[in-house]
FILO-643902 format. One record per residue: x, z, y of N, C-alpha, C, O in turn; residue number from 1; residue in one letter. Coordinates in steps of 0.02 Angstrom, whole numbers, plus 50000, padded with zeros to 5 digits. Each point is the difference from the previous one (the first is absolute). Layout:
N
<nu X nw Z nv Y cau X caw Z cav Y cu X cw Z cv Y ou X ow Z ov Y k NUM r A>
...
***
This chain:
90
<nu 50038 nw 49135 nv 49970 cau 49987 caw 50059 cav 50072 cu 50028 cw 50026 cv 50017 ou 50054 ow 49985 ov 49973 k 1 r M>
<nu 49957 nw 50063 nv 50068 cau 50039 caw 50037 cav 50024 cu 49975 cw 50071 cv 50034 ou 49980 ow 49996 ov 50058 k 2 r S>
<nu 50018 nw 50062 nv 49913 cau 49982 caw 50064 cav 50029 cu 50014 cw 50044 cv 50014 ou 50008 ow 50036 ov 49951 k 3 r V>
<nu 50003 nw 49990 nv 50099 cau 50037 caw 50043 cav 50055 cu 50002 cw 50084 cv 49990 ou 49961 ow 50036 ov 50031 k 4 r E>
<nu 50099 nw 49997 nv 49911 cau 49940 caw 50079 cav 49996 cu 50066 cw 50030 cv 50027 ou 50059 ow 49992 ov 49982 k 5 r I>
<nu 49914 nw 50047 nv 50065 cau 50040 caw 50045 cav 50045 cu 49991 cw 50062 cv 49964 ou 49947 ow 50021 ov 49978 k 6 r N>
<nu 50117 nw 50010 nv 50017 cau 49996 caw 50074 cav 49955 cu 50013 cw 50049 cv 50029 ou 50044 ow 49991 ov 50042 k 7 r I>
<nu 49941 nw 50050 nv 49957 cau 49999 caw 50045 cav 50047 cu 50089 cw 50047 cv 49992 ou 50041 ow 49984 ov 49957 k 8 r P>
<nu 49968 nw 50064 nv 50086 cau 50053 caw 50032 cav 49999 cu 50026 cw 50045 cv 49942 ou 50050 ow 50002 ov 49964 k 9 r P>
<nu 49900 nw 50026 nv 50044 cau 50036 caw 50048 cav 49925 cu 49975 cw 49975 cv 49937 ou 49983 ow 50037 ov 49954 k 10 r F>
<nu 50016 nw 49896 nv 50044 cau 50000 caw 49951 cav 49929 cu 50088 cw 49944 cv 50020 ou 50032 ow 49964 ov 49961 k 11 r L>
<nu 49976 nw 50046 nv 50083 cau 50037 caw 49954 cav 50001 cu 50095 cw 50022 cv 49965 ou 50036 ow 49955 ov 49978 k 12 r Q>
<nu 49982 nw 50105 nv 50024 cau 50036 caw 50028 cav 49971 cu 49998 cw 49962 cv 49912 ou 50050 ow 50004 ov 49964 k 13 r P>
<nu 49890 nw 49964 nv 50016 cau 50016 caw 49998 cav 49930 cu 49974 cw 49927 cv 50029 ou 49949 ow 49984 ov 49969 k 14 r L>
<nu 50058 nw 49997 nv 50049 cau 50002 caw 49903 cav 50026 cu 50069 cw 49979 cv 50027 ou 50004 ow 49944 ov 50026 k 15 r A>
<nu 50050 nw 50093 nv 49972 cau 50028 caw 49969 cav 50021 cu 49988 cw 50021 cv 50115 ou 50014 ow 49956 ov 50041 k 16 r D>
<nu 49975 nw 50075 nv 49969 cau 49989 caw 50004 cav 50057 cu 49974 cw 49949 cv 50026 ou 50002 ow 50006 ov 50062 k 17 r D>
<nu 49977 nw 49949 nv 49922 cau 49945 caw 49932 cav 49998 cu 49941 cw 50050 cv 50051 ou 49984 ow 50058 ov 49991 k 18 r V>
<nu 49998 nw 49906 nv 50050 cau 49937 caw 50016 cav 50055 cu 49933 cw 49967 cv 49956 ou 49953 ow 50024 ov 49968 k 19 r K>
<nu 50076 nw 49903 nv 50050 cau 49953 caw 49946 cav 49983 cu 50015 cw 49957 cv 49925 ou 50058 ow 49992 ov 49979 k 20 r R>
<nu 49899 nw 49991 nv 49997 cau 49999 caw 49942 cav 49938 cu 49966 cw 49930 cv 49991 ou 49940 ow 50011 ov 50005 k 21 r V>
<nu 50067 nw 49944 nv 49987 cau 49964 caw 49939 cav 49963 cu 49997 cw 49994 cv 49964 ou 50054 ow 49994 ov 49972 k 22 r D>
<nu 49882 nw 49998 nv 49981 cau 49990 caw 49992 cav 49928 cu 49943 cw 49941 cv 50009 ou 49975 ow 49985 ov 50055 k 23 r V>
<nu 50012 nw 49988 nv 49892 cau 49942 caw 49957 cav 49980 cu 49943 cw 50064 cv 49949 ou 50015 ow 50048 ov 49965 k 24 r S>
<nu 49917 nw 49918 nv 50058 cau 49977 caw 50007 cav 49942 cu 49928 cw 49986 cv 50039 ou 49999 ow 49961 ov 50047 k 25 r G>
<nu 49951 nw 50068 nv 49934 cau 49932 caw 49956 cav 49982 cu 49965 cw 50060 cv 50029 ou 49969 ow 49998 ov 50053 k 26 r S>
<nu 50035 nw 50045 nv 49914 cau 49962 caw 50088 cav 50028 cu 50048 cw 50048 cv 50024 ou 50061 ow 49991 ov 50001 k 27 r T>
<nu 49909 nw 50064 nv 50019 cau 50036 caw 50044 cav 50003 cu 50086 cw 50037 cv 49958 ou 50057 ow 50018 ov 50013 k 28 r V>
<nu 49881 nw 49974 nv 49918 cau 50038 caw 50048 cav 49960 cu 50057 cw 49921 cv 49953 ou 50026 ow 50011 ov 49945 k 29 r G>
<nu 49977 nw 49961 nv 50070 cau 50030 caw 49954 cav 50001 cu 50081 cw 49995 cv 50054 ou 50059 ow 49987 ov 49989 k 30 r E>
<nu 49909 nw 50027 nv 50059 cau 50049 caw 50000 cav 50036 cu 50042 cw 50048 cv 49996 ou 50060 ow 49989 ov 49994 k 31 r C>
<nu 49909 nw 50083 nv 50010 cau 50037 caw 50071 cav 49979 cu 50010 cw 49979 cv 49929 ou 49993 ow 50060 ov 49992 k 32 r L>
<nu 50017 nw 49914 nv 49949 cau 50049 caw 50010 cav 49945 cu 50040 cw 49942 cv 50031 ou 50054 ow 50016 ov 50025 k 33 r E>
<nu 49932 nw 49936 nv 49976 cau 50068 caw 49962 cav 50043 cu 50051 cw 50053 cv 50045 ou 50060 ow 50001 ov 49984 k 34 r A>
<nu 49920 nw 50037 nv 50062 cau 50032 caw 50022 cav 50024 cu 50068 cw 50056 cv 49967 ou 50061 ow 50006 ov 50006 k 35 r M>
<nu 49876 nw 50031 nv 49956 cau 50043 caw 50054 cav 49940 cu 50045 cw 49962 cv 49962 ou 50056 ow 50023 ov 49992 k 36 r V>
<nu 49932 nw 49933 nv 49988 cau 50054 caw 49943 cav 49943 cu 50056 cw 49957 cv 50040 ou 50028 ow 49952 ov 49974 k 37 r K>
<nu 49986 nw 50070 nv 50093 cau 50074 caw 50013 cav 50024 cu 49993 cw 50040 cv 50026 ou 50026 ow 49979 ov 50051 k 38 r R>
<nu 49954 nw 50091 nv 49966 cau 50023 caw 50051 cav 50003 cu 49945 cw 50050 cv 49949 ou 49944 ow 50022 ov 50012 k 39 r Y>
<nu 50095 nw 49982 nv 49935 cau 49981 caw 50044 cav 49940 cu 49987 cw 50090 cv 50012 ou 49963 ow 50033 ov 49964 k 40 r P>
<nu 50066 nw 49985 nv 50079 cau 50017 caw 50071 cav 50016 cu 49930 cw 50027 cv 50029 ou 49979 ow 50058 ov 49998 k 41 r R>
<nu 49987 nw 49876 nv 50033 cau 49929 caw 49999 cav 50042 cu 49929 cw 50014 cv 49947 ou 49942 ow 49998 ov 50022 k 42 r L>
<nu 50074 nw 50016 nv 49896 cau 49945 caw 49994 cav 49979 cu 49991 cw 50062 cv 49999 ou 49953 ow 50024 ov 50030 k 43 r K>
<nu 50079 nw 50004 nv 49943 cau 49961 caw 50065 cav 49979 cu 49981 cw 50053 cv 50083 ou 49987 ow 50060 ov 50001 k 44 r K>
<nu 50018 nw 49896 nv 50053 cau 50000 caw 50025 cav 50056 cu 49930 cw 49979 cv 50020 ou 49953 ow 50035 ov 50017 k 45 r R>
<nu 50050 nw 49906 nv 49977 cau 49923 caw 49987 cav 50027 cu 49953 cw 49947 cv 49952 ou 49973 ow 49948 ov 50022 k 46 r V>
<nu 50020 nw 50086 nv 49877 cau 49932 caw 49974 cav 49969 cu 50033 cw 50056 cv 49964 ou 50058 ow 50019 ov 50004 k 47 r F>
<nu 49878 nw 50008 nv 49952 cau 50004 caw 50037 cav 49950 cu 50002 cw 49968 cv 49951 ou 50003 ow 49939 ov 49993 k 48 r T>
<nu 49996 nw 50132 nv 49945 cau 50018 caw 49927 cav 49947 cu 49949 cw 49994 cv 49945 ou 50000 ow 50010 ov 49939 k 49 r T>
<nu 49955 nw 49970 nv 50107 cau 49942 caw 49969 cav 49965 cu 49994 cw 49935 cv 50053 ou 49951 ow 49962 ov 49995 k 50 r G>
<nu 50108 nw 50025 nv 50063 cau 50018 caw 49934 cav 50040 cu 49934 cw 50002 cv 50048 ou 49973 ow 49947 ov 50014 k 51 r G>
<nu 49999 nw 50121 nv 50014 cau 49932 caw 49986 cav 50058 cu 50075 cw 50026 cv 50044 ou 50060 ow 50012 ov 49990 k 52 r K>
<nu 49897 nw 49986 nv 50057 cau 50067 caw 50013 cav 50078 cu 49973 cw 50088 cv 49970 ou 49955 ow 50021 ov 49964 k 53 r I>
<nu 50107 nw 50010 nv 50078 cau 49996 caw 50065 cav 50017 cu 49955 cw 50025 cv 50039 ou 50005 ow 49984 ov 50059 k 54 r H>
<nu 49957 nw 50047 nv 49926 cau 49953 caw 50042 cav 50044 cu 50025 cw 50018 cv 50084 ou 49963 ow 49997 ov 50049 k 55 r K>
<nu 50103 nw 50021 nv 49950 cau 50002 caw 50010 cav 50060 cu 50016 cw 49962 cv 50053 ou 50011 ow 50027 ov 50055 k 56 r G>
<nu 49991 nw 49911 nv 49937 cau 50021 caw 49939 cav 50031 cu 49923 cw 49948 cv 49999 ou 49968 ow 49973 ov 49954 k 57 r F>
<nu 50025 nw 50031 nv 50115 cau 49962 caw 49952 cav 50027 cu 50026 cw 49904 cv 50001 ou 50056 ow 49979 ov 50015 k 58 r V>
<nu 49889 nw 49984 nv 49965 cau 50045 caw 49934 cav 50032 cu 49962 cw 49945 cv 50036 ou 49948 ow 49978 ov 49977 k 59 r I>
<nu 50075 nw 50001 nv 50073 cau 49947 caw 49966 cav 50049 cu 50030 cw 49921 cv 50032 ou 50041 ow 50011 ov 50043 k 60 r F>
<nu 49950 nw 49933 nv 49948 cau 49991 caw 49924 cav 49972 cu 49992 cw 49981 cv 50092 ou 49943 ow 50016 ov 50016 k 61 r V>
<nu 50092 nw 49958 nv 50039 cau 49991 caw 49985 cav 50038 cu 49956 cw 50081 cv 50037 ou 49943 ow 49993 ov 50023 k 62 r N>
<nu 50091 nw 50080 nv 49979 cau 49972 caw 50026 cav 50046 cu 49927 cw 50028 cv 49959 ou 49966 ow 50047 ov 50019 k 63 r N>
<nu 50021 nw 49913 nv 49924 cau 49916 caw 50005 cav 49989 cu 50015 cw 50055 cv 49904 ou 50047 ow 49977 ov 49968 k 64 r E>
<nu 49919 nw 50080 nv 50002 cau 50012 caw 50016 cav 49977 cu 49963 cw 49981 cv 49955 ou 49939 ow 49996 ov 50006 k 65 r S>
<nu 50108 nw 49985 nv 49918 cau 49986 caw 50005 cav 49948 cu 49959 cw 50028 cv 49933 ou 49990 ow 49977 ov 49944 k 66 r T>
<nu 49992 nw 50077 nv 50088 cau 49946 caw 50015 cav 49962 cu 49928 cw 50012 cv 49961 ou 49963 ow 50035 ov 50033 k 67 r Y>
<nu 50013 nw 49946 nv 49913 cau 50034 caw 50032 cav 49957 cu 50042 cw 49956 cv 49950 ou 50038 ow 50016 ov 49955 k 68 r P>
<nu 49933 nw 49903 nv 50078 cau 50036 caw 49970 cav 49940 cu 50072 cw 49987 cv 50023 ou 50026 ow 49945 ov 50010 k 69 r D>
<nu 50006 nw 50123 nv 49999 cau 50086 caw 49983 cav 50003 cu 50031 cw 49934 cv 49972 ou 50017 ow 49952 ov 50035 k 70 r V>
<nu 49990 nw 50051 nv 49896 cau 50064 caw 49931 cav 49978 cu 49959 cw 49941 cv 49991 ou 50026 ow 49945 ov 49997 k 71 r L>
<nu 49882 nw 50066 nv 49997 cau 49980 caw 49928 cav 49983 cu 49989 cw 49960 cv 50104 ou 49965 ow 49953 ov 50017 k 72 r S>
<nu 50072 nw 50082 nv 50018 cau 49975 caw 49985 cav 50055 cu 50044 cw 49919 cv 50011 ou 50059 ow 49986 ov 49992 k 73 r R>
<nu 49893 nw 49979 nv 50028 cau 50043 caw 49897 cav 50014 cu 50054 cw 50033 cv 50042 ou 50003 ow 50058 ov 50021 k 74 r P>
<nu 50035 nw 49894 nv 49987 cau 50043 caw 50001 cav 50079 cu 50022 cw 49932 cv 49989 ou 50005 ow 49973 ov 49944 k 75 r V>
<nu 50017 nw 49988 nv 50141 cau 50018 caw 49924 cav 50009 cu 50058 cw 50002 cv 50012 ou 50021 ow 50057 ov 49999 k 76 r K>
<nu 50019 nw 49902 nv 50012 cau 50046 caw 49989 cav 50036 cu 50011 cw 50014 cv 50056 ou 49961 ow 49982 ov 50044 k 77 r D>
<nu 50076 nw 50043 nv 49967 cau 50036 caw 50058 cav 50090 cu 49942 cw 50064 cv 49974 ou 50034 ow 50048 ov 49982 k 78 r G>
<nu 49932 nw 49958 nv 50014 cau 49976 caw 50055 cav 49966 cu 50064 cw 50077 cv 50016 ou 50060 ow 50003 ov 49990 k 79 r D>
<nu 49900 nw 50041 nv 50032 cau 50045 caw 50069 cav 50007 cu 50007 cw 50064 cv 49955 ou 49974 ow 50056 ov 50009 k 80 r I>
<nu 50042 nw 49936 nv 49972 cau 49997 caw 50085 cav 49946 cu 50015 cw 50062 cv 50021 ou 50060 ow 50014 ov 50000 k 81 r I>
<nu 49895 nw 50032 nv 50022 cau 50045 caw 50065 cav 50011 cu 49999 cw 50062 cv 49990 ou 49967 ow 50030 ov 50043 k 82 r H>
<nu 50060 nw 50006 nv 49913 cau 49993 caw 50042 cav 49955 cu 50012 cw 50097 cv 50020 ou 50056 ow 50021 ov 50012 k 83 r I>
<nu 49880 nw 50027 nv 49987 cau 49995 caw 50025 cav 50065 cu 50002 cw 50038 cv 49948 ou 49992 ow 49984 ov 49941 k 84 r A>
<nu 50023 nw 50085 nv 50091 cau 50012 caw 50078 cav 49970 cu 49971 cw 50056 cv 50044 ou 50028 ow 50049 ov 50025 k 85 r H>
<nu 49895 nw 49926 nv 49977 cau 49963 caw 50066 cav 50042 cu 50012 cw 50044 cv 49993 ou 50013 ow 50014 ov 49941 k 86 r P>
<nu 49994 nw 50053 nv 50121 cau 50014 caw 50083 cav 49973 cu 49946 cw 50008 cv 50029 ou 49976 ow 49970 ov 50048 k 87 r I>
<nu 50000 nw 50080 nv 49917 cau 49939 caw 50031 cav 49991 cu 50020 cw 50077 cv 50042 ou 50061 ow 50011 ov 49994 k 88 r F>
<nu 49904 nw 50041 nv 50043 cau 49993 caw 50068 cav 50012 cu 49987 cw 49997 cv 50041 ou 49993 ow 49946 ov 50029 k 89 r G>
<nu 49992 nw 50131 nv 50006 cau 50017 caw 50016 cav 50075 cu 50033 cw 50046 cv 50021 ou 50009 ow 50007 ov 50061 k 90 r G>
***
């Protein structure tokens, strides 16, 4: 099974300037773990020390929000995961 993760520009320097990475996994969490295994410098930026997604990130699968079950959200072959960092303020 292959799932694509789109890495946002602000994280690309921690992933050898890669924009996309293909990983295997059956959940968003497994896929993100595969990504940080390949690019370990991403781990502290994406995950908290407790293993959750940092609150500043929103994760989408095929343009649908994964909230509230971010890490346990199932994925299938050909899905695309987007890591977003929304900007708030006015």
